N, C-alpha and C positions, 0 to 999 in steps of 0.2 A: 140355945141354937143348934147345939150338937147334939139333942136330946133325939131330933128324930131321924139322923142317918145313923144314930145307936138304934133304934128300935128297929131300921130297916134291915138294918145287920142283922143285929136279933130274931127277925122273923125268918130271913133267906137262911140263916145259920140252923135254924131249929121245925118251923112251919113248911115253909114254902117246898113247891115242888113246882114241877115242868121247869118254865121260861122266867118264873118268879124266885126261883131259886139260883140263878143267872146272874151275877154282877158285869157291868160292862164299865171300863173306863174311857168313857170320851174324849177326855183330856190328854191322851196318849194314843189315841188314835188318828190316823193320817192316812190319804188318797194322793196319789200322785201319777200323772197322766202324760204319756208322749207320744207325738206319731211316727208312727214306725211304716207306712207310707202313705200315698195320697187317700188311701179310703180307709186307713186301718190306724184308730187311736190303741196304745195298751195302756188297761191300768190296774194299780194296783196300790192295795188298799191293806193296811194292817191293825186289827182288831183285836182288843185285849178285853178276854173274856174270864171269869173266875164261876164256876162249880160250886157251890156252896153246900153239896149236897152228898149223900153219900152212894151215891148211884150213877150211872151213866145215865148224859142228858145230851139228846139230839134235837135239834131245832134247826130252822129255815132263815136267814139272814138277805133282807130287801134294803134298799140304798132308801131316806128322801133327803131331799135336801135341805141343808141347815141352816135354822130358821132366823139367823139373824145373816144371812147373805145379801148383800147388795149387787150382786153381780144378776145379768140379765140372761146370760149362757147356764144351762144348767149344768153342774160338775159331777157332785155325786151322783145322781139319779141315773148319769150315764149307764153305770154299771148295769143297772137293771135291765139293760138288753138280755143279759146272760143269767139273770135271776131267775130263781130263788135258790142261794146258795147253802148248801146242807152243813151243818156241824154239829160235830161229834164231840164234849169232853166227858169224860171221866172222872169216879169219886174226887171230888175236892180239887178238880185240875183248876190250875192258873196258867193260861196260855194265850199265847198272843196270834190271832188266828191270820195268816194271809189269805187273801184272795184275789188272783188275777184276771181280767179278763180282756182279749182282743175284741175290740168295739166297733161293727161296722156305720162310719159315718158317712156313706157316699151319698146316700139320701137324706141327708140332713141339712138342715139350710142354716142353723146355728148350732156349734161345735167348737170346743177347745183345741187348740192344738198344742199345747203343753199346760202343764198348771200344776199345784201343788197345796191341799187343805186337808186341814186340822179338825178335830173336835166333830166327828163324821157322824151326823144323823140317821138310824138304823131303825128297820121294825124287824124284830123276833116273834118268830110262830114255831106253836107246835100243837096240833090238835086245833082246838076250840081255843087255847090261848096265845095271846096276841101282847106284845108288849112294844113301845116309842120308846125309844132311847136316843 
């Protein structure tokens, strides 16, 4: 059972480049939202990454809704109003990136007024490389 994870780790630490050398700890990720006035929702997400390569790695982050959601109203994808977000990780860096955004909800029919979510699903991109995490 642990063999596939060991192979992924081995690949990321030796051969992988670009977004394939990035690991993301989805279990430790979270986003929180709260209204700051009648038309603005503030979102703050914490996303833990690790760069397994000995070189700087730059990529963008966009949000997707979690696969196991039972909500009718989107939550994480509200952050895409200001996406993509630029991230830069240095050699062998392990860092929790904080992304904050003020989201204009004035013309939206359905939106949350506050909330908290974990296990945030994201898409990272660098050039032609794309990973859905």
